[in-house]
Every structure is written in C-alpha cells, then in structure tokens.
TORBARO-72713 format. One line per 5 residues: for each residue x, y, z of N, C-alpha, C. Coordinates in steps of 0.2 Angstrom, whole numbers, plus 2048, in hexadecimal, padded with zeros to 3 digits. Example, Ala and Ser with C-alpha at 12.3 -4.5 7.8 and 13.67 -1.06 7.14 Angstrom:
2
842:7E4:827:83E:7EA:827:842:7F0:827 ~ 840:7F5:823:844:7FB:824:840:800:827
//
This chain:
389
7DA:F0B:71F:7D9:F08:718:7D7:F0E:713 ~ 7D5:F14:715:7D5:F19:710:7D8:F1F:713 ~ 7DD:F22:710:7E0:F28:712:7DB:F2E:711 ~ 7DD:F34:715:7D9:F39:714:7D8:F3C:70D ~ 7DE:F3B:709:7DD:F3D:702:7D9:F39:6FE
7D9:F32:700:7D4:F2E:6FC:7CD:F2F:6FE ~ 7CC:F30:705:7C5:F32:707:7C2:F38:703 ~ 7C7:F3D:703:7C5:F43:6FF:7C3:F42:6F8 ~ 7C7:F3E:6F5:7C7:F3D:6EE:7C0:F39:6ED ~ 7BE:F34:6F1:7B8:F31:6F0:7B2:F35:6F1
7B2:F3A:6F6:7AD:F3F:6F7:7AC:F44:6F1 ~ 7B1:F46:6EE:7B1:F4A:6E9:7AE:F47:6E2 ~ 7B0:F41:6E2:7AD:F3D:6DC:7A8:F38:6DD ~ 7A4:F39:6E3:79F:F35:6E5:799:F33:6E0 ~ 798:F38:6DC:792:F38:6D7:795:F36:6D0
79B:F35:6CF:79E:F34:6C8:79E:F2C:6C7 ~ 79F:F2B:6C0:79E:F24:6BE:7A5:F20:6C0 ~ 7A4:F1B:6C4:7AA:F17:6C7:7AE:F14:6C1 ~ 7AB:F12:6BC:7AF:F10:6B6:7B4:F15:6B3 ~ 7B1:F1B:6B2:7B5:F20:6AF:7BB:F22:6B4
7B9:F22:6BB:7BE:F24:6C0:7C4:F1F:6BF ~ 7C2:F18:6BE:7C8:F13:6BE:7CC:F14:6B8 ~ 7CA:F17:6B3:7CD:F18:6AD:7D1:F1F:6AC ~ 7D1:F23:6B2:7D4:F29:6B2:7DB:F29:6B5 ~ 7DF:F24:6B4:7E6:F23:6B7:7EA:F29:6B5
7EA:F2C:6AF:7EF:F31:6AD:7ED:F37:6B1 ~ 7E7:F38:6B2:7E5:F3E:6B6:7E6:F3E:6BD ~ 7E6:F38:6C0:7E7:F38:6C7:7ED:F32:6C9 ~ 7F3:F34:6C7:7F8:F2F:6C7:7FA:F2D:6CE ~ 7F8:F31:6D3:7FA:F2F:6DA:7F5:F2B:6DE
7F0:F29:6DB:7EA:F25:6DE:7EA:F1E:6DB ~ 7E8:F19:6DF:7E6:F13:6DD:7DE:F13:6DB ~ 7DD:F15:6D4:7D6:F16:6D2:7D2:F10:6D2 ~ 7D5:F0A:6D1:7D1:F04:6D1:7CD:F04:6D8 ~ 7D1:F05:6DD:7CF:F04:6E4:7CA:F0A:6E6
7CB:F10:6E3:7C7:F15:6E5:7C0:F15:6E1 ~ 7C1:F12:6DB:7BB:F11:6D7:7B6:F0C:6DA ~ 7B9:F07:6DC:7B5:F02:6E0:7B1:F04:6E6 ~ 7B5:F09:6E9:7B2:F0C:6EF:7AC:F11:6EE ~ 7AD:F15:6E8:7A8:F19:6E6:7A2:F15:6E3
7A3:F10:6E0:79E:F0B:6DD:79A:F08:6E3 ~ 79D:F06:6E8:79A:F03:6EE:796:F08:6F2 ~ 798:F0E:6F3:794:F13:6F6:78E:F15:6F2 ~ 78F:F15:6EB:789:F17:6E7:784:F11:6E8 ~ 786:F0B:6E8:781:F05:6E9:77E:F05:6F0
781:F08:6F5:77F:F07:6FC:77C:F0D:6FF ~ 77B:F12:6FA:778:F19:6FD:772:F18:700 ~ 76D:F14:6FD:767:F13:700:767:F0D:706 ~ 76B:F08:704:76B:F03:709:76E:F04:70F ~ 774:F08:70F:778:F09:715:77A:F10:716
775:F15:716:776:F1C:716:77B:F1E:71C ~ 77A:F1B:722:77E:F1D:728:785:F1B:726 ~ 786:F15:724:78D:F13:722:790:F17:71D ~ 78C:F19:718:78F:F1D:712:791:F24:714 ~ 78D:F26:719:78E:F2D:71B:795:F2E:71F
798:F28:721:79F:F28:724:7A4:F28:71E ~ 7A8:F2D:71D:7AD:F2E:718:7B3:F29:719 ~ 7B4:F27:71F:7BA:F23:720:7B9:F1B:720 ~ 7B3:F19:71E:7B1:F12:71E:7B4:F0F:717 ~ 7B6:F08:717:7B8:F05:712:7B4:EFF:710
7B1:EFF:70A:7AC:EFA:708:7AF:EF4:705 ~ 7AD:EEE:706:7B0:EE7:704:7AD:EE6:6FD ~ 7AF:EE1:6F9:7AD:EDF:6F3:7A6:EDE:6F2 ~ 7A3:EDF:6EC:79C:EDF:6EB:798:EDA:6ED ~ 79A:ED3:6ED:796:ECE:6F0:794:ECF:6F7
799:ED2:6FB:797:ED3:702:792:ED8:703 ~ 792:EDD:6FE:78E:EE3:6FF:787:EE0:6FD ~ 786:EDB:6F8:780:ED9:6F6:77C:ED5:6FC ~ 780:ED1:6FF:77D:ECD:704:77C:ED1:70B ~ 77F:ED6:70C:77E:EDA:712:777:EDC:713
775:EDC:71A:76F:EDF:71C:76F:EE6:71A ~ 769:EE9:719:768:EF0:719:768:EF3:720 ~ 769:EF9:721:769:EFC:728:762:EFB:72B ~ 75D:EFC:727:756:EFB:729:755:EF4:72C ~ 757:EEF:728:755:EE8:72A:75A:EE6:730
760:EE9:730:765:EE7:736:762:EEA:73C ~ 75F:EF0:73C:75D:EF4:742:757:EF0:744 ~ 753:EED:740:74D:EE9:742:74F:EE4:746 ~ 755:EE0:745:757:EDA:748:759:EDC:74F ~ 75B:EE3:750:75D:EE5:757:757:EE4:75C
751:EE4:75A:74C:EE3:75E:74B:EDC:761 ~ 74F:ED7:75E:74E:ED0:75F:754:ECE:764 ~ 75A:ED0:762:760:ECD:766:761:ED1:76D ~ 765:ECE:771:767:ED1:777:76D:ECD:77A ~ 770:ED0:77F:776:ECC:782:77C:ECB:77E
77E:EC5:77E:784:EC3:77A:782:EC0:773 ~ 785:EC3:76E:783:EC0:767:789:EBE:763 ~ 788:EB8:760:78D:EB6:75B:78A:EB7:754 ~ 78E:EBB:750:78C:EBB:749:791:EB6:746 ~ 78F:EB1:744:793:EAB:742:794:EAB:73B
791:EB0:737:793:EB0:730:794:EB7:72E ~ 798:EBB:732:79A:EC2:732:799:EC6:72C ~ 79C:EC5:726:79B:EC9:720:79D:ED0:721 ~ 799:ED5:71E:79B:EDC:71F:79A:EDF:726 ~ 796:EDB:72A:795:EDE:731:790:EE3:732
78B:EE3:72E:786:EE8:72F:781:EE6:734 ~ 780:EE0:735:77C:EDD:73A:77F:EDD:741 ~ 786:EDB:741:78A:EDC:747:78A:EE3:74A ~ 78A:EE8:745:78A:EEE:748:784:EF0:74B ~ 77E:EEE:748:778:EEF:74B:777:EEC:751
779:EE5:752:779:EE2:758:77C:EE5:75E ~ 782:EE8:75C:786:EEB:761:783:EF1:765 ~ 77D:EF4:761:77A:EF9:765:776:EF7:76B ~ 774:EF1:76B:770:EEE:770:774:EE9:774 ~ 777:EE4:771:77B:EDF:774:780:EE1:779
782:EDD:77E:787:EDE:782:78E:EDD:77F ~ 78E:ED7:77B:794:ED6:777:792:ED2:770 ~ 795:ED4:76B:794:ED1:765:79B:ECD:762 ~ 79B:EC7:761:7A0:EC3:75E:79F:EC2:757 ~ 7A3:EC5:753:7A3:EC5:74B:7A8:EC0:749
7A6:EBB:745:7AA:EB6:742:7AA:EB6:73A ~ 7B0:EB7:737:7B0:EB7:730:7B6:EB3:72D ~ 7B5:EAF:728:7BA:EAB:726:7BF:EAE:721 ~ 7BD:EB3:71E:7C1:EB7:719:7C5:EBC:71D ~ 7CC:EBC:71D:7D0:EC1:721:7CF:EC8:71E
7CF:EC9:718:7CE:ED0:715:7C7:ED3:718 ~ 7C2:ECF:717:7BB:ED1:719:7BB:ED3:721 ~ 7BE:ECE:724:7BE:ECF:72C:7C2:ED5:72E ~ 7C8:ED7:72A:7CB:EDD:72C:7C8:EE3:72A ~ 7C4:EE3:724:7C1:EE9:722:7BB:EEA:727
7B7:EE5:729:7B2:EE6:72D:7B4:EE8:734 ~ 7BA:EE6:737:7BC:EE8:73D:7BE:EEF:73D ~ 7C1:EF1:737:7C3:EF8:736:7BD:EFD:736 ~ 7B7:EFB:732:7B1:EFF:732:7AE:EFF:738 ~ 7AD:EFA:73C:7AA:EFA:743:7AE:EFF:747
7B4:EFF:747:7B8:F03:74B:7B7:F0B:749 ~ 7B6:F0C:743:7B5:F13:740:7AE:F15:742 ~ 7A9:F10:743:7A2:F12:745:7A1:F12:74C ~ 7A7:F10:750:7A7:F11:757:7A4:F0C:75B ~ 7A4:F06:758:7A1:F00:75C:7A7:EFC:760
7A7:EFC:766:7AC:EFA:76A:7AB:EF3:76D ~ 7A4:EF1:76C:7A2:EEA:770:7A2:EE4:76B ~ 7A6:EE5:765:7A6:EE0:760:7AD:EDD:760 ~ 7AD:ED6:761:7B3:ED2:760:7B3:ECF:759 ~ 7B9:ED0:756:7BA:ECE:74F:7BE:EC7:74F
7BB:EC2:74C:7BF:EBB:74C:7C0:EB9:745 ~ 7C6:EB7:743:7C7:EB4:73C:7C6:EAD:73D ~ 7C1:EAA:739:7C0:EA3:73A:7BA:EA1:737 ~ 7B8:E9A:738:7B2:E97:736:7AD:E98:73C ~ 7A7:E9A:73B:7A2:E9B:740:7A0:E95:744
79F:E90:740:79D:E89:743:7A3:E86:747 ~ 7A9:E87:745:7AE:E84:749:7AF:E88:74F ~ 7AE:E8F:74E:7AF:E93:754:7AA:E91:75A ~ 7A4:E91:758:79F:E8F:75C:7A0:E88:75F ~ 7A2:E83:75C:7A4:E7D:75E:7A9:E7D:763
7AE:E81:763:7B4:E81:767:7B3:E86:76D ~ 7AE:E8B:76C:7AD:E90:771:7A9:E8D:778 ~ 7AB:E90:77D:7A8:E8E:784:7A3:E93:786 ~ 7A2:E98:782:79E:E9E:783:796:E9C:782 ~ 792:E9E:786:78B:E9D:785:788:EA4:781
786:EA3:77B:783:EA9:778:77B:EA9:778 ~ 779:EAF:77A:772:EB0:77A:76F:EAF:773 ~ 772:EB2:76E:770:EB1:767:776:EAF:763 ~ 774:EAB:75E:779:EA9:759:776:EAB:752 ~ 779:EB0:74F:776:EB3:748:779:EB0:742
775:EAE:73D:778:EAB:737:775:EAE:731 ~ 779:EB0:72D:777:EB3:726:77B:EAF:721 ~ 779:EA9:720:77E:EA5:71B:77E:EA7:714 ~ 783:EA6:710:783:EA7:709:77E:EA3:706 ~ 77B:EA6:701:775:EA2:6FE:777:EA1:6F7
77D:EA0:6F5:780:E9E:6EE:785:E99:6EF ~ 785:E94:6EB:78A:E8F:6EB:790:E91:6E8 ~ 795:E8C:6E7:79B:E8E:6E4:79B:E90:6DD ~ 795:E8E:6D9:794:E90:6D2:791:E97:6D2 ~ 78F:E99:6D8:78B:EA0:6D8:784:E9F:6D7
781:E99:6D7:77A:E98:6D6:777:E99:6DD ~ 771:E9B:6DD:76D:E9C:6E3:76B:E95:6E6 ~ 76B:E95:6ED:769:E8F:6F0:763:E90:6F5 ~ 75E:E8C:6F6:759:E8D:6FA:758:E89:700 ~ 75C:E83:700:75C:E7F:706:761:E81:70B
760:E80:711:765:E82:717:76B:E7E:716 ~ 76A:E77:714:770:E73:714:775:E75:70E ~ 772:E79:709:776:E7B:704:779:E82:705 ~ 778:E85:70A:77A:E8C:70C:781:E8B:70E ~ 785:E91:70E:78C:E91:711:78C:E97:716
78D:E95:71D:78D:E8E:720:787:E8A:720 ~ 787:E84:721:781:E80:721:77D:E81:728 ~ 778:E84:727:774:E86:72D:773:E80:732 ~ 771:E7B:72F:76F:E75:733:775:E72:738 ~ 77B:E74:736:781:E72:73A:781:E75:740
77E:E7B:741:77E:E7F:747:779:E7D:74C ~ 774:E79:74A:76E:E77:74E:771:E73:754 ~ 775:E6E:753:777:E6A:759:77B:E6E:75E ~ 77E:E73:75C:783:E77:760:77F:E7C:764 ~ 779:E7D:763:775:E82:767:774:E80:76E
776:E84:773:775:E82:77A:76E:E85:77C ~ 76C:E82:782:765:E84:784:764:E8B:784 ~ 769:E8F:786:767:E96:787:768:E9A:780 ~ 76B:E97:77B:76C:E9A:775:766:E9A:770 ~ 765:EA0:76D:760:EA0:767:763:EA1:761
760:E9E:75C:763:E9F:755:75F:EA4:751 ~ 762:EA9:74F:75E:EAE:74A:761:EAD:743 ~ 75D:EAB:73F:75F:EAA:738:75C:EAE:733 ~ 761:EB1:72F:75E:EB5:729:75F:EB1:723 ~ 759:EB1:71F:759:EAE:718:757:EB2:713
757:EAF:70D:755:EB2:707:74D:EB3:706 ~ 74B:EB8:703:743:EB8:702:740:EB3:6FE ~ 745:EAF:6FB:742:EAA:6F6:741:EA3:6FA ~ 743:EA3:700:742:E9D:704:73B:E9B:705 ~ 739:E94:705:733:E92:706:732:E91:70E
72D:E95:711:72D:E95:718:72B:E8E:71B ~ 726:E8B:719:724:E84:71B:72A:E7F:71B ~ 72D:E7F:716:733:E7A:715:738:E7C:71A ~ 73A:E82:71B:73F:E85:71F:73D:E83:727 ~ 737:E83:729:735:E82:72F:737:E7A:731
735:E76:72C:736:E6F:72D:73D:E6D:72D ~ 741:E71:728:748:E6F:728:74C:E71:72E ~ 749:E76:732:74D:E79:738:74A:E75:73E ~ 745:E71:73D:742:E6D:743:73E:E71:747 ~ 73B:E76:744:736:E7B:748:73A:E82:749
737:E87:74A:73A:E8E:74C:735:E91:751 ~ 737:E96:754:733:E9A:759:72F:E9F:755 ~ 732:EA2:750:72E:EA8:74D:732:EA9:746 ~ 72E:EAC:742:730:EAE:73B:72E:EB6:73A ~ 733:EB9:737:731:EC0:735:733:EC1:72E
72E:EC3:72A:72F:EC5:723:730:ECC:722 ~ 736:ECE:721:738:ED5:722:738:ED9:71B ~ 734:EDE:71B:733:EE1:714:735:EE9:715 ~ 737:EEC:710:738:EF3:70F:735:EF6:709 ~ 730:EFA:70A:72D:EFE:704:72A:EF8:6FF
726:EF4:702:722:EEF:6FE:727:EE9:6FB ~ 72D:EE9:6FD:731:EE4:6FA:734:EDF:700 ~ 733:ED9:6FF:736:ED4:704:73D:ED4:704 ~ 740:ED6:709:748:ED6:709:74B:ED0:70C ~ 748:ECD:712:74B:EC8:715:746:EC4:719
748:EBE:71B:743:EBA:720:748:EB8:726 ~ 745:EB9:72C:749:EB8:732:745:EB2:735 ~ 749:EAD:738:747:EA8:73C:74A:EA8:743 ~ 746:EA7:748:749:EA7:74F:747:EA0:751 ~ 74D:E9C:753:74C:E95:756:74F:E95:75C
74C:E91:761:74F:E8F:768:74C:E89:76A ~ 74D:E87:770:74A:E80:772:742:E80:772 ~ 73F:E86:772:738:E87:772:735:E87:76B ~ 738:E84:766:736:E84:75F:730:E80:75E ~ 72C:E83:759:726:E7F:757:725:E7F:74F
721:E7A:74D:721:E79:746:71B:E7E:743 ~ 718:E82:747:713:E87:745:714:E8D:748 ~ 71A:E91:747:71C:E97:74A:717:E9D:747 ~ 717:EA2:74B:714:EA8:749:718:EAB:744 ~ 715:EAE:73F:719:EB2:739:717:EB9:739
71B:EBD:73A:71A:EC5:73A:71C:EC7:733 ~ 718:ECB:730:719:ECF:72A:71B:ED6:72C ~ 722:ED8:72B:724:EDE:72D:725:EE3:727 ~ 723:EE9:727:724:EEE:722:727:EF4:726 ~ 72E:EF4:725:732:EF9:728:731:F00:726
72D:F01:720:72B:F08:71E:725:F0B:722 ~ 722:F07:726:71C:F09:729:71E:F0A:731 ~ 71A:F0F:734:71C:F11:73B:71A:F0B:73F ~ 715:F07:73E:713:F01:742:715:EFB:73D ~ 71B:EF8:73E:71E:EF4:739:71B:EED:738
718:EEB:73E:714:EE4:73D:70D:EE5:739 ~ 70D:EE3:733:707:EE4:72F:702:EDE:72F ~ 705:ED8:731:701:ED2:731:704:ECD:735 ~ 701:EC8:738:703:EC3:73C:6FF:EBD:73B ~ 702:EB7:73B:6FE:EB1:73A:702:EAA:73A
6FF:EA5:73A:703:E9E:739:701:E9B:733 ~ 705:E96:731:703:E92:72B:6FD:E8D:72C ~ 6FD:E8B:733:6F7:E86:734:6F1:E8A:734 ~ 6F1:E90:737:6EA:E94:736:6E9:E96:72F ~ 6EE:E97:72B:6EC:E98:724:6E9:E92:721
6EC:E8C:722:6E9:E85:720:6E1:E84:722 ~ 6E0:E86:728:6D9:E85:72B:6D4:E8A:728 ~ 6D6:E90:726:6D2:E96:724:6CE:E94:71E ~ 6C7:E95:71F:6C3:E95:719:6C2:E9B:715 ~ 6C2:E9B:70F:6C1:EA1:70B:6BB:EA2:707
6B9:EA8:706:6B3:EA9:702:6B5:EAB:6FB ~ 6B3:EA8:6F6:6B4:EA9:6EF:6AE:EAD:6EC ~ 6AF:EB2:6E8:6A9:EB6:6E5:6AC:EBB:6E0 ~ 6A7:EBE:6DD:6A8:EC3:6D8:6AB:ECA:6DB ~ 6AF:ECD:6D7:6B2:ED3:6D9:6AC:ED9:6DA
6AD:EDD:6E0:6A8:EE2:6E2:6AB:EE9:6E1 ~ 6AA:EED:6E6:6AC:EF4:6E5:6B3:EF6:6E6 ~ 6B6:EF2:6EA:6BD:EF3:6EC:6C2:EED:6EB ~ 6C8:EEE:6E9:6CC:EE8:6E7:6D2:EE9:6EC ~ 6D5:EE4:6EE:6DB:EE4:6F3:6E0:EDF:6F0
6E6:EE2:6F1:6ED:EDE:6EF:6F1:EDE:6F5 ~ 6F2:ED8:6F8:6F6:ED7:6FE:6FD:ED9:6FE ~ 700:EDB:703:707:EDD:704:70B:ED7:701 ~ 711:ED8:6FE:715:ED3:6FC:717:ECE:701 ~ 718:ED1:707:71A:ECD:70D:715:EC8:70F
70F:ECA:70E:709:EC5:710:709:EBF:70B ~ 70A:EC1:705:70A:EBC:6FF:710:EB7:700 ~ 716:EBA:702:71C:EB6:703:71B:EB1:709 ~ 717:EB3:70E:716:EAF:714:711:EA9:712 ~ 70D:EAA:70C:708:EA6:70A:701:EA7:70E
700:EAD:710:6F9:EAE:714:6F4:EB0:70F ~ 6F2:EAC:70A:6EE:EAD:705:6E6:EAD:707 ~ 6E5:EAA:70D:6DE:EAA:70F:6DD:EAE:716 ~ 6E2:EAE:71A:6E2:EB1:720:6E1:EB9:71F ~ 6E4:EBB:71A:6E4:EC3:719:6DD:EC5:717
6D8:EC0:715:6D1:EC2:713:6CD:EC3:719 ~ 6CB:EC9:71A:6C7:ECB:720:6BF:EC9:71F ~ 6BC:ECA:724:6B5:EC8:725:6B0:ECA:71F ~ 6B1:ED0:71D:6AD:ED3:718:6B0:ED3:711 ~ 6B5:ECF:710:6B8:ECE:709:6B6:EC7:706
6B7:EC7:700:6B7:EC1:6FC:6BE:EC1:6F8 ~ 6C0:EBB:6F6:6C6:EBA:6F2:6C3:EB8:6EB ~ 6C7:EBB:6E6:6C4:EBB:6DF:6C5:EB4:6DC ~ 6CA:EB0:6DE:6CB:EA9:6DC:6CF:EA6:6E1 ~ 6CF:EA0:6E2:6D3:E9C:6E7:6DB:E9D:6E5
6DC:E9E:6DF:6E3:E9F:6DD:6E5:EA6:6DA ~ 6E0:EAB:6DB:6E1:EB2:6D9:6E1:EB5:6E0 ~ 6E7:EB8:6E2:6E8:EBB:6E9:6E6:EC2:6E8 ~ 6E0:EC3:6E6:6DD:ECA:6E7:6D6:EC9:6EA ~ 6D4:ECF:6EE:6CF:ECE:6F2:6CA:ED4:6F1
6C4:ED4:6F3:6BF:ED9:6F1:6BA:EDA:6F7 ~ 6B7:EE0:6F7:6B2:EE1:6FC:6AD:EE6:6F9 ~ 6A7:EE7:6FC:6A2:EEC:6FA:6A4:EF3:6FE ~ 6A7:EF2:704:6A9:EF8:708:6B0:EF8:708 ~ 6B3:EFE:708:6BB:EFF:709:6BD:EFD:710
6C2:EF8:710:6C5:EF6:716:6CC:EFA:716 ~ 6CC:EFF:71B:6D2:F03:71B:6D8:F00:71F ~ 6D7:EFB:722:6DC:EF7:725:6DF:EF1:722 ~ 6DD:EF0:71C:6E0:EEB:718:6E8:EEB:717 ~ 6EC:EE6:719:6F3:EE7:718:6F5:EE6:711
6F4:EEB:70D:6F6:EEB:706:6F4:EF1:702 ~ 6F3:EF1:6FC:6F0:EF6:6F8:6E9:EF5:6F7 ~ 6E5:EFB:6F7:6DE:EFB:6F6:6DC:EFF:6F0 ~ 6D7:EFC:6EC:6D5:F00:6E5:6CE:F00:6E5 ~ 6CB:F06:6E2:6C4:F06:6E1:6C3:F03:6DA
6BE:EFF:6D9:6BD:EFC:6D3:6B9:F00:6CE ~ 6BB:F02:6C9:6B7:F06:6C4:6B3:F02:6C0 ~ 6B5:EFD:6BD:6B1:EF8:6B8:6B5:EF2:6B7 ~ 6B2:EED:6B6:6B5:EE6:6B4:6B3:EE4:6AD ~ 6B7:EE0:6AA:6B5:EDE:6A3:6B9:ED9:6A0
6B8:ED7:69A:6BC:ED2:696:6C3:ED5:694 ~ 6C7:ED1:691:6CE:ED3:68F:6CD:ED6:688 ~ 6CB:EDC:688:6CB:EE0:681:6CA:EE8:683 ~ 6CB:EEC:67E:6CB:EF3:67F:6C4:EF6:67F ~ 6BF:EF2:67C:6B9:EF5:67B:6B6:EF9:681
6B6:EF6:687:6B3:EF9:68D:6B8:EFE:691 ~ 6BF:EFD:68F:6C4:F01:692:6C5:F08:68F ~ 6C3:F09:689:6C4:F0F:685:6C1:F15:688 ~ 6BB:F14:68B:6B8:F1A:68E:6BC:F1D:694 ~ 6BF:F18:698:6C3:F19:69E:6CA:F1C:69D
6CD:F19:697:6D4:F1A:696:6D5:F1E:68F ~ 6D2:F24:68E:6D3:F27:688:6DA:F28:685 ~ 6DF:F29:68A:6E6:F2A:688:6EA:F23:688 ~ 6E6:F1D:68A:6E9:F17:68A:6EF:F16:68E ~ 6EF:F19:694:6F4:F19:699:6F1:F15:69F
6F4:F10:6A2:6F2:F0D:6A8:6F8:F08:6AB ~ 6F7:F08:6B1:6FC:F03:6B4:6F9:EFC:6B4 ~ 6FD:EF7:6B3:6FA:EF0:6B3:6FD:EEB:6B8 ~ 6F8:EE7:6BB:6FB:EE2:6BF:6F7:EDC:6BE ~ 6FA:ED6:6BE:6F7:ED0:6BD:6F7:ECB:6C2
6F2:EC7:6C4:6F2:EC1:6C9:6EF:EBB:6C6 ~ 6F2:EB6:6C6:6EF:EAF:6C3:6EC:EB1:6BC ~ 6F0:EB4:6B8:6EE:EB6:6B2:6F3:EB3:6AC ~ 6F0:EB1:6A6:6F4:EAF:6A1:6F9:EB4:69E ~ 6FF:EB5:6A0:703:EBA:69D:705:EBF:6A2
70A:EC3:6A1:70D:EC8:6A5:70A:ECF:6A4 ~ 70A:ED4:6A8:708:EDA:6A7:70A:EDD:6A0 ~ 710:EDC:69E:712:EDF:698:70F:EDC:692 ~ 70D:ED5:693:709:ED2:68D:702:ED5:68D ~ 6FF:ED6:692:6F8:ED9:692:6F9:EE0:68F
6FE:EE4:691:6FF:EEB:68F:700:EEB:687 ~ 704:EE6:685:705:EE5:67D:6FF:EE4:67A ~ 6FB:EDF:67D:6F5:EDC:679:6F0:EE2:679 ~ 6EF:EE6:67E:6EA:EEB:67E:6ED:EF2:67B ~ 6F3:EF2:67A:6F6:EF8:677:6F6:EFE:67C
6F7:EFD:682:6F7:F02:687:6FE:F04:689 ~ 6FF:F0A:68B:705:F0D:68E:705:F0D:695 ~ 70B:F0E:698:70B:F0D:6A0:70A:F14:6A3 ~ 707:F14:6A9:706:F1A:6AD:6FF:F1C:6AE ~ 6FE:F22:6B0:6F7:F24:6B1:6F5:F23:6B8
6EE:F25:6BA:6EB:F24:6C0:6E8:F1E:6C2 ~ 6E7:F19:6BD:6E3:F13:6BD:6E8:F0D:6BD ~ 6E5:F08:6C0:6E9:F01:6C0:6E4:EFC:6BD ~ 6E6:EF8:6B8:6E3:EF3:6B5:6E5:EEC:6B8 ~ 6E1:EE8:6BB:6E2:EE2:6BD:6E0:EDD:6B9
6E4:ED8:6B7:6E2:ED2:6B3:6E2:ECC:6B8 ~ 6DD:EC8:6B8:6DC:EC2:6BD:6D7:EBD:6BA ~ 6D7:EB7:6BE:6D2:EB3:6BD:6CD:EB4:6C2 ~ 6C6:EB4:6C0:6C1:EB6:6C5:6BE:EB0:6C9 ~ 6B9:EB1:6CC:6B6:EAB:6D0:6B3:EA6:6CC
6B2:EA7:6C6:6B0:EA2:6C1:6B6:E9F:6BD ~ 6BC:EA1:6BF:6C2:E9F:6BC:6C3:EA1:6B5 ~ 6C0:EA7:6B4:6C0:EAA:6AD:6C5:EB0:6AD ~ 6C8:EB1:6A8:6CD:EB7:6A7:6C9:EBD:6A7 ~ 6CB:EC2:6AB:6C7:EC8:6AC:6CC:ECE:6AD
6C9:ED4:6AC:6CD:EDA:6AD:6C9:EDF:6B2 ~ 6CC:EE2:6B6:6C9:EE7:6BB:6CD:EEE:6BA ~ 6CA:EF3:6B8:6CD:EFA:6B8:6CC:EFD:6BF ~ 6D1:EFF:6C2:6D0:F01:6C9:6D4:F08:6CA ~ 6D3:F0B:6D0:6D7:F11:6D2:6D9:F10:6D9
6DF:F11:6DA:6E2:F10:6E1:6DE:F15:6E6 ~ 6DD:F12:6EC:6DA:F16:6F1:6DF:F19:6F6 ~ 6DE:F1F:6F7:6E2:F23:6FC:6DF:F23:703 ~ 6E3:F1F:707:6E0:F1E:70E:6E5:F22:713
//
C-alpha cells in the first residue's frame, strides 16, 4: 500500500504541515500528494495514541473517522488481561484491539463491513507480524448468527454516531445494535463491550440485563472508555473498577452502585485538607463511597471532601487549605499579590473562567482556588496548594 519511496517521503516530511504538502504538486510531480498528506496527518494525530504503530514506516492508516474511534495502545493492551482463547472482534474497525488480543488469544476473528478498511487492517496486521488473526469481510452479527464456532469472547466496539453524525448513548441506537448480539451468546461465550465515556452506567446495566463487571478506563486523569463484561453469570449490581493506566497499580478504586446508595455521608465545614476525586470515580458515580472514615463531604452536591489530617491514599488530588472566604478579592490579595491562580469550581454558579473574570485574576501560579457551595449551601471560596505525596 506504500512503496519504499512513499515511506521515505512520509518520514522526511513527518513534521511538515499536511495541508502544505498536499498543495506541493509542482514540486513533487511523481507522488500522489493527497494520499501522502493524509498519511502524514494520520501519523501526527496518532503519535501519542499509537506510538508502536506509528513507529512502523510501512503501515497504512485509514480515514480519520476510523482513527478517532480506534482504541489507544494503552487501553487495547489493558483488554488483553481480560480475554483469552478464541476471540471474535465483531466490529473490526482499524484493528487495534484485534492486534492486542492476538498477543494472548489462540485465534482472533476480525469482521469488518467496509472492504477498504478490512483490506487496510489485514495489511497492517501482516506488517506487524500477527499471524493468528483471520480477516472476514461482512457483518459481525450475521457472521456470528451463521457461525458454528464457539467463541470464548465476543468483542464489540460499536459506532456511537448515527447516520447524521450525531452522538448516540443507547445501545439500541449504536451500529451495530449491541442488544441484537445478546440472544446469540452461547453458554461459553462472554461479551466484552467497549462504550463511550458519556454512557450512563446504571442505565447501561439495566439495558444489558445485567453484567459481570465494569471497568472505567482512564489515562492521565481522563476517562477514555468504559468496558462491560457480560456472561450467563450477569448481575444487576456488578463490581466497578476504576482504572488509571498511568499508575503502576492501575486499580485505584472499586465499588458497586448498591453500596453507593446505602452509604451514609458526613456533611460539614471545610478543614485543613481538601480532596478532589479522580474523574473516573466521579464518572462511576461513587460520590459517597470515596469518602473515608476521617473525612467529611462539603455539601451533598459538592463532590469535594475535607479532613483535619492528610489522607495520603485518597484516590484523587489532595490540597492544603490556606484560607476560605467569600467571593471577593479582599481576603485573597494578601495571598495572591501577582493575581495568578488556578481555578476549579464544583456545584458553583458559573464556570472557572467566569470566576476568573469577576475577580480579575490571571491563570497560573502555585495555588488553586476552589469555588463551591459549602455545608450551609452558601457560595464560598477556598485558596489551596496542592500536596506533593
């Protein structure tokens, strides 16, 4: 798909503006510059997401929509810890997950409806040295319906946009429809489902008729994807693991939604230390479970926590409280002579930029200013400094 000359051209111009490359026809009359510019642009976009793939000069990358939905290498490699045996990737795509599965699975069957994408993926898998992946052109649901094979795992990463390009949040609106696969799951098969970070977990559990387990997968404090594992042992109250792949010990918190509902919380005034939960914990809805024995919550709807003594194991960011006060510069002046501060808001009227504009503050510095509603449901500010643990 790429000649040696084209590969060399891409490497030489790897840091150049793809749009300018596409307009350089007179300078390079022997090259299809539209093709090469798109490959350079793809490599630039994927440099952090797929560094191993980008390091191979002979790979050919598909159109941008496939790049956007593809898993990162980090999240794909996490899934390797879940699957084994014979795996069906029923929604093929760019094949990043299939390639990861092939490292551990005995066999991977990749199914993709678009012929061009299927051929590109088969080519790339070959160049990467994966010999245990079978590439099928067709519909994943139809293939599973007609197949006599028993798969240990069926993997689905459905498209989460409709024909108009709008984002969809229900399984029945995804392509393919996830719910159509459930009747075809055999007793030995498990379904591993990747979904958007926007998905509501409680609704998804009900829609799927229960699941075995959920992983909220994060990279560098950002929720990247949610994984659902479903088998005949499904439950309506599965364990939910919060995963931070940037940490050596990636499981930073676990809990269930029923335990969250039962948990009692202590509401009280802010004390010496302030805590902001990891985004994955907030995504899972563990607003009460994350509160430890020696903590209080600032407000039932303000997902910030406080304690007298520093909790070094809190799954999130920790801050030392310097002073609290009303929304004005009077008490802040002595602490911020250069008027520089980072701003964060929780359950607060207005966004951080609105507060910054009101107080005429600039961004940066060593301090973080939190705007929130306190235990008396009054608007309050807390000037803090991040704890180095």
